[in-house]
C-alpha positions in Angstrom: 76.8 77.0 124.3 75.9 80.2 122.5 76.7 80.3 118.8 77.0 83.7 117.3 78.1 85.3 114.0 81.6 86.8 114.3 81.9 90.2 112.7 78.1 90.9 113.1 77.6 93.5 115.8 74.0 92.8 116.2 74.9 89.3 117.5 76.4 90.8 120.6 73.3 92.9 121.5 71.9 90.3 123.7 71.9 89.6 127.5 71.6 85.8 127.0 74.8 84.3 128.3 76.4 87.7 128.9 78.1 88.8 132.1 77.8 92.5 131.5 74.4 92.8 133.2 75.7 90.9 136.2 78.7 93.2 136.4 76.4 96.2 136.2 74.3 94.9 139.1 77.4 94.4 141.1 78.9 97.8 140.3 75.7 99.8 140.5 75.8 100.1 144.3 79.3 101.5 144.2 78.4 104.0 141.5 75.3 105.2 143.4 77.4 105.5 146.5 80.0 107.7 144.7 77.2 109.8 143.2 75.6 110.4 146.6 78.9 111.5 148.1 79.4 114.0 145.3 75.9 115.4 145.7 76.5 115.8 149.5 79.8 117.6 148.7 78.1 119.9 146.2 75.4 120.8 148.7 78.1 121.6 151.3 77.0 118.8 153.6 80.3 116.9 153.2 83.9 117.9 152.6 85.8 115.1 151.0 89.1 117.0 151.1 89.2 116.5 154.8 89.2 112.8 154.3 92.4 112.7 152.1 91.9 109.0 151.4 94.2 108.9 148.3 96.3 112.0 147.6 98.4 110.4 144.8 96.8 108.8 141.7 99.8 106.5 141.4 98.7 104.6 144.4 95.2 103.8 143.0 96.8 103.1 139.6 99.2 100.5 141.1 96.3 98.8 142.9 94.2 98.6 139.8 97.2 97.3 137.8 97.8 94.5 140.2 94.1 93.7 140.3 93.9 93.7 136.5 96.9 91.4 136.1 95.4 89.0 138.7 92.1 88.9 136.9 93.6 88.5 133.4 95.8 85.7 134.6 92.9 83.9 136.2 90.8 84.4 133.0 93.6 83.0 130.8 93.8 79.9 133.1 90.1 79.5 133.0 90.1 79.6 129.2 92.8 77.0 129.2 90.6 74.7 131.4 87.7 75.4 129.1 89.6 74.5 125.9 91.1 71.4 127.6 87.6 70.1 128.5 86.3 70.9 125.0 89.2 69.2 123.1 89.3 66.2 125.4 85.5 65.7 125.1 85.7 65.7 121.3 88.8 63.4 121.3 87.0 61.1 123.8 84.1 60.6 121.4 86.3 60.2 118.4 88.6 57.6 120.0 85.7 55.5 121.3 83.8 55.7 118.0 86.9 54.7 116.1 87.4 51.7 118.4 83.7 50.6 117.9 83.9 51.0 114.1 87.1 49.0 114.0 85.5 46.1 115.9 82.5 46.0 113.6 84.7 46.2 110.5 86.8 43.3 111.8 83.7 41.2 112.4 82.7 41.5 108.7 85.5 39.0 107.8 84.3 36.4 110.3 83.3 33.0 109.1 81.0 32.4 112.0 77.2 32.3 111.4 75.5 35.5 110.6 73.4 35.4 113.8 76.5 35.4 116.0 78.1 38.2 114.0 75.0 40.4 114.2 74.7 39.7 117.9 78.3 40.8 118.4 77.8 44.1 116.4 74.6 45.1 118.3 76.2 44.4 121.6 79.3 46.4 120.8 77.1 49.4 119.7 75.1 49.2 122.9 78.1 48.9 125.2 79.8 51.9 123.6 76.6 53.9 123.9 76.4 53.1 127.6 80.1 53.8 128.1 79.8 57.3 126.6 76.6 58.1 128.4 78.0 56.9 131.8 81.2 58.9 131.3 79.3 62.1 130.5 77.0 61.5 133.5 80.0 61.3 135.8 81.7 64.3 134.3 78.8 66.8 134.0 77.3 68.7 136.9 73.9 69.2 135.5 70.3 69.0 136.7 69.4 66.7 133.7 72.0 64.0 133.6 69.8 61.4 131.9 71.7 60.7 128.8 69.9 58.5 126.3 71.3 55.0 125.6 70.7 52.9 122.6 68.2 50.2 123.7 69.3 49.8 127.3 66.4 47.4 127.8 67.9 45.1 125.2 70.8 44.2 127.6 70.3 41.3 129.9 69.4 42.9 133.3 71.1 40.1 135.3 74.5 40.8 133.6 74.4 44.5 134.3 73.7 44.2 138.0 77.2 45.3 139.0 76.5 48.5 137.1 73.5 49.4 139.2 75.4 48.5 142.4 78.1 51.1 141.6 75.6 54.0 141.5 77.1 57.1 142.9 76.2 57.8 146.5 76.2 61.6 146.1 75.5 63.8 143.1 78.5 64.7 141.0 80.7 62.0 142.5 83.5 60.5 140.5 83.9 57.5 142.8 81.3 55.1 141.2 83.8 53.7 138.7 81.0 52.8 136.3 83.0 54.1 133.4 85.9 51.8 134.2 83.6 48.8 134.6 82.0 49.2 131.2 85.4 49.9 129.7 86.7 46.6 131.0 83.5 44.7 129.8 84.2 45.8 126.2 87.9 44.7 126.4 86.9 41.3 127.8 84.2 40.9 125.2 86.7 41.7 122.4 89.2 39.1 123.6 86.4 36.5 124.0 85.2 37.2 120.4 88.7 36.9 119.0 89.1 33.5 120.7 85.7 32.3 119.3 86.4 33.4 115.8 84.1 36.4 115.5 87.1 38.7 115.2 89.5 36.8 112.9 92.3 39.2 113.1 95.9 39.0 114.5 96.5 40.1 118.1 98.7 43.1 117.2 95.8 44.6 115.1 93.3 44.1 117.9 95.8 45.8 120.3 95.3 49.0 118.2 91.6 49.0 119.3 92.7 48.7 122.9 95.1 51.6 122.4 92.3 53.8 121.0 90.1 52.9 124.0 92.9 53.7 126.3 93.5 57.1 124.7 89.8 57.8 125.2 90.1 56.9 128.9 93.0 59.3 129.2 90.9 62.1 127.8 88.1 61.1 130.2 90.5 61.6 133.1 91.7 64.9 131.7 88.1 66.2 131.8 87.8 64.9 135.4 90.7 67.2 136.3 88.6 70.2 135.1 85.2 69.1 136.5 86.3 67.9 139.9 89.3 70.1 140.8 88.4 73.8 141.3 90.7 76.7 140.7 93.3 77.0 143.5 91.6 78.5 146.6 94.3 81.1 147.5 94.2 82.6 144.1 90.4 82.7 143.9 90.3 84.2 147.4 92.8 86.9 146.5 90.8 87.8 143.4 87.5 88.1 145.4 89.1 90.3 148.1 90.8 92.6 145.7 87.6 93.0 143.5 85.6 93.9 146.7 88.2 96.5 147.7 88.1 97.9 144.3 84.3 98.4 144.5 84.8 100.3 147.8 87.8 102.5 146.9 86.8 103.5 143.3 83.8 105.7 144.2 85.9 107.6 146.8 88.7 108.2 144.3 86.3 109.3 141.6 84.7 111.9 143.9 88.1 113.6 144.2 88.8 113.4 140.5 85.5 114.7 139.2 83.6 118.0 139.6 80.0 116.8 138.9 78.0 114.0 140.3 77.2 112.6 136.8 80.8 112.2 136.0 81.4 110.5 139.3 78.6 108.0 138.6 79.7 107.2 135.0 83.4 106.8 135.7 82.8 104.7 138.7 80.4 102.5 136.8 82.8 102.0 133.9 85.8 101.2 136.1 83.9 98.8 138.3 82.1 97.0 135.4 85.3 96.4 133.5 87.1 94.5 136.2 84.0 92.9 137.6 83.3 91.5 134.1 86.7 89.9 133.9 86.1 88.3 137.3 82.8 86.9 136.3 84.1 85.5 133.0 86.9 83.7 134.8 84.4 82.1 137.1 82.0 81.3 134.2 84.5 79.3 132.1 86.5 77.5 134.8 84.1 74.5 134.7 82.3 74.2 131.3 80.4 71.1 132.2 77.4 72.6 133.9 74.0 74.1 133.0 75.3 77.6 132.2 74.5 79.0 128.7 78.2 79.2 128.0 79.0 75.6 129.0 79.7 72.8 126.5 76.7 71.2 124.7 77.2 67.8 126.5 73.8 66.4 125.4 74.4 67.3 121.8 77.8 65.6 121.8 76.2 62.4 123.2 73.5 62.5 120.6 76.1 62.7 117.8 77.8 59.7 119.3 74.5 57.7 119.2 73.9 58.7 115.6 77.4 57.6 114.6 76.9 54.3 116.3 73.6 53.7 114.6 75.2 54.4 111.3 77.5 51.4 111.9 74.5 49.1 112.0 72.9 50.5 108.8 73.3 47.9 106.0 73.5 50.7 103.5 76.9 51.7 104.9 78.5 48.2 104.6 78.9 48.4 100.8 82.3 49.8 99.8 82.2 52.0 96.7 83.9 50.6 93.6 85.6 52.2 90.6 84.0 52.4 87.2 85.6 50.9 84.1 86.5 54.3 82.7 88.1 55.6 86.0 91.3 57.7 85.7 94.2 55.6 87.0 96.8 58.3 86.5 95.9 60.8 89.2 99.4 62.2 89.3 99.0 64.2 86.1 99.1 67.9 86.3 96.1 70.1 85.7 97.4 70.9 82.2 97.5 67.2 81.3 94.0 66.8 82.7 92.8 69.6 80.5 94.5 68.1 77.5 92.8 64.7 78.2 89.4 66.4 78.4 90.1 68.2 75.1 91.3 65.0 73.5 88.1 63.2 74.7 86.1 65.9 73.0 87.6 65.2 69.6 85.9 63.2 67.0 87.1 60.6 64.4 85.7 59.8 61.0 84.4 56.3 60.7 84.5 55.3 57.1 82.2 52.3 57.5 79.6 54.2 59.4 79.9 57.3 57.2 79.8 59.7 60.2 82.0 61.0 63.0 82.2 59.3 66.4 83.8 60.2 69.7 87.4 59.3 69.7 87.3 57.3 72.9 84.5 55.2 71.6 86.0 54.6 68.2 89.5 53.5 69.2 88.2 50.8 71.6 86.1 49.2 68.9 87.3 46.5 66.4 87.2 49.0 63.5 89.3 51.4 65.6 92.0 48.8 66.3 92.2 48.0 62.6 92.4 51.7 61.7 95.3 52.2 64.2 97.2 49.4 62.6 96.6 50.8 59.1 97.1 54.4 60.1 93.6 55.3 58.9 92.5 57.4 62.0 91.9 61.0 60.9 91.8 63.4 63.9 89.4 66.2 63.4 88.8 69.5 65.3 85.1 69.0 65.9 82.1 67.0 65.2 80.9 69.1 62.3 84.0 69.2 60.2 83.0 66.4 57.9 85.0 63.5 56.5 88.8 64.1 55.8 90.1 64.7 52.4 93.4 63.7 50.7 95.6 66.7 50.1 96.8 67.5 46.6 100.5 67.4 47.7 100.2 64.0 49.3 102.9 61.5 48.6 102.7 57.7 48.7 100.3 56.2 51.1 97.6 57.8 53.2 97.9 61.4 54.2 96.4 63.3 57.2 94.3 66.2 55.9 93.0 68.7 58.5 90.4 71.2 57.2 91.6 74.8 57.3 89.9 76.7 60.2 87.7 79.6 59.5 89.5 83.0 59.4 92.9 81.5 58.6 94.4 81.7 55.1 95.5 78.5 53.4 99.1 79.6 53.2 99.2 80.7 56.8 97.7 77.4 57.8 100.3 75.5 55.8 103.1 77.5 57.5 101.7 76.6 60.9 101.5 72.9 59.9 105.1 73.0 58.5 106.3 74.6 61.7 104.6 72.0 63.8 106.1 69.2 61.7 109.6 70.8 61.9 109.4 71.1 65.7 108.4 67.5 65.9 111.3 66.4 63.7 113.7 68.6 65.7 112.5 66.9 68.9 113.0 63.5 67.3 116.6 64.3 66.2 117.3 65.6 69.7 116.1 62.4 71.2 118.2 60.3 68.7 121.3 62.3 69.6 120.7 61.8 73.3 120.2 58.1 72.7 123.5 57.9 70.8 125.3 59.6 73.7 123.8 57.2 76.2 124.8 54.2 74.1 128.4 55.5 73.8 128.5 56.1 77.6 127.3 52.5 78.2 129.8 51.1 75.7 132.7 53.0 77.3 131.6 51.9 80.8 131.4 48.3 79.6 134.9 48.4 78.1 136.4 50.0 81.2 134.9 47.3 83.5 136.1 44.5 81.2 139.6 45.9 80.9 139.8 46.4 84.7 138.9 42.7 85.2 141.4 41.6 82.5 144.1 43.8 84.1 143.6 42.0 87.4 143.9 38.7 85.5 147.3 39.7 84.0 146.2 40.6 80.4 147.6 43.6 78.5 144.8 46.2 78.8 145.8 47.9 75.4 145.5 44.7 73.4 142.3 43.8 75.3 140.7 47.1 74.7 141.5 47.1 71.0 140.2 43.5 70.7 136.9 44.2 72.6 136.4 47.5 70.7 136.4 45.6 67.4 134.1 42.9 68.8 131.6 45.4 70.2 131.6 47.4 67.0 
């Protein structure tokens, strides 16, 4: 697969993986043939008007329209096959890796000896590596189909004899059933391990692993549809015949529509290259599992699978991260509240015993901070360098909160701001009290109505009952 930078024109100035040069080679003969006919006509050796091949341009236009529609449709279908193979291959690797990771995670809870658990994990990793390699080997039509396997020699050779007996009789065959055999081995091994206690999980949870493996096998068969079944023959035949006719007719038509041999050559070349490129692209992307430069990176995908499987055996990945003691457990707060928390954490508090300021979060969790909260001795400051608080001259009984006047703000203006703040706090408190009284009254009325309803059903006089219970509740 060729990776290029989109939007950078220099990335397209390459012939590697391009079909343009192939289309030019295919169209060059037609262009030279048209140029030769025009030169013979200009020399008086040939009179093309006597031929009268196409007298109306609409005939040629209709032919090129049908050909263009045919090639565009085939190219779109080829692109669909390309994307189906690409998506299915990625999903195949993801499903089988998730199944292997689940099996290894389940084994961590086993009470069996560590030696049995380690043996299970290593065998699972090797079997999934072999499964993925064999699947890609049967799917790809490449010269180098030797996909690396994680320690194939570590498997008991006597137990894998059925695998060697199912080797494909011909190259590119999908009849060996090696993938299905290894797939069944893994399922049987998982069931045996659950029975022996290595997988101490309920059966419904283990069935989830089987479902993921089955989804991967479905993706495998989707790719087989692309790699083994070619584009429908009638459509491919029609495209090839029409593109050949186009290469023959175009130079004759251009000779009648142009007055110079150079124009005949250039117009014929442009018309033939455009449609020939579409035909080559459709053929190029119909089966993306080969050795072409535009095919999928099958070997790279398998190497990623092996790296992911090796990660499961790395002891460094077994330790689950844990939270710190100062972790934020209220993640639902808005960004403004988060900013307010950071600002509050940056404040300082004056510690009378230490004779200096300390971070607020540190002070309030200490024993002195708890005593200060009970005695209302915490003095919130605006910074670390404001110094110890002072008692204001207008303070009443008890301790008073004295905040130093900021620089650039007059004392009267600062007192107005503080008074406004206190007034707004008091207004909010009165509003809350009024709302609380309304809620209490609503609850009392609802209680009385429910009691009176019950007494009415029992035969009591509701007026007397309501008056009696109103006095009791008051």
